[in-house]
Steps between C-alpha positions, in 0.01 A plus 500: 500500500157351437194700409338393829785648712509821308130538547536446872763772536285740307199417728712553819649826360149634424385401845783679675447814281126497593590461866731803487255716305227414732697577818628833384271619234165362613352407165619235256501590131212319313725332243724358769210392702358300201841351439523332838118435521380338829832478682516871482229528765698333749807721441270807489366419845842434625621835375199680645570336843868601482419852426231519782747346737767755407246785545387359837864476612555863410175611668597314821842660506346842457243419764761383750699823440189713554413317820858538623484878427161533682646301805799746517266794474274361770795445728622856449154639561457299819838617638404867416167447671667355812745798517212735479315318779811533717532861428136563574541311835795723597299822421206362693722431813655844468157671483370301791804599704454853430133486603544289812864558623669821365441730198886501481506132360711516182614161383383137495796267507545121478680305771787315342689367800505423874748462781704181497377208711134590451512796732269792439708791637600624150351499148650574157295704264507483125549885443768738614625853461436498119128476579512764770549288808686675785607410846244576785185411287234326705393174358148368527260225378112518496509335843729755669854601558788290363813703588732767358748522217852493634729437202459586130675384191424608144264212433424361851433611849499337847223533759557457866166357610315557837617153602870597501624540856659826388167640388340772698141608437312756700161345595165562662195279565212579267211654698685490828795729446829467687852522367781250456767352272468164320805297421559162332474200736549116465305280260403790276296686777534853614541619855394832655674580829447789741172591330328792675131414487203719509267201536564139587655309218351152415557220258329572178560876510634648171837668509573776246779748426520828691683823448792385724822497306349679199602215256149367419159647424262490787229228507670221310395166634789315658337198654277357774583446867535121568645519857517756769807422723480496878608820666621622833199641688694816554586543131272715292657405170381185328669244266323284244564287197351577155443278203579695181207599279703407178601137427857595414606145398265490208490857391528555129449884443528810715428862478755769570401836661701816451704569809392772744 
């Protein structure tokens, strides 16, 4: 092997050693630096760049992990905040019902199902006997009466709404008196037959619960008269149709009142 080739191998070896020391040690020994002279600068810079690139890669990996952890924490906090908002809304509905409808209001419950075919004669609630729901509980919304609990399972309950033809609600006309019974009619309306009026009943009058039947607290809004039906001149009793106060098809939550 010629002297030139041996010198070349020595030079390359020193250059590689310099690169390695620079990348992982950070400072090249003085004697080695002098041995490779000017070419050492290029290898030194390459080593520094390699070390910086490695450190940046580690930092980016740590940064991504931290960002992912913060995102997970934010998602958890957001979900907890949403659940607290829903619970607060339940308590506010319950408090409002106690103030405006009955001090016996005991539970705010979500609606989780409706009658098949889009009918509104029955609702399924998301709480049952394990939460204290019992048969005979009047069911209300802020707008007025919804119905009554008829069936109870451990985790669900069924409400027969005022729109059910089997429903019977004792009613009176607010500010005018009279007595009658409202039943479910066609198209989600209510019908009051054989109403004994104390004053003439007119469209726009508010119909509310009375003491008749003893199933519901008095004074719960049931709906508004939309049509007074023709009557026999010799008939003292009146019949009229009522639009329910509560939009049963879109109801999301209800309040349960302790049964009488």
